[in-house]
N, C-alpha and C positions, 0 to 999 in steps of 0.2 A: 504494500500500500504506500501511497505517497504521503509522507509526513509533513513536508514543507515544500513550497514552490516559491522561488524568488525570481522576479523579473530581472534579467541581465541587460538586454538590449532590444531595440526595435519594438517598443510598446505599441506603436501604431499598426503593427501587423496582427494584432489580436492573438488568435490561437497559434499563429505562425511565429510569434515572438520567441526570442531565445530566453530560456529559463533554466535556472539551476534547481535540480530536484534533490530532495533528501528522501530516500525510500527505505522501507523495512520489509523484509520477507518478499522481495520482488525479484523472482527468477527472470533472468534475461540472458540472451546470447548476443555477444558483440561480434558482428560478422565482418566489419571492416575496422582495422586498427589504425593507429596514428601514422603508420608508414604506407597506408593504402593497400595492404594485403587483404584479400577478400576470401573469407572462409568458404563461401559457396563455390567460387571459381576453383579454389585449391582442391576442394572435395571432388568436383566433377573431373578435373584433370587427373587426379589420382586414380580414379576408377574408369577413365575413358578407355575404350577399346582402340588399340592401335592397328589391328587387322580388320579388314572389311570383308573377310571371306567367311 
């Protein structure tokens, strides 16, 4: 659950504004890290077939 939400920037964007969230018991999967690595793409590449026969 979200315990606290703090507006950080772009208040005029309403629900699209940037907010800092404090959460508790909030399971989440981070799919793209700060280096741009994408978990979904890496998973597909790992199990992609290389032979087409």
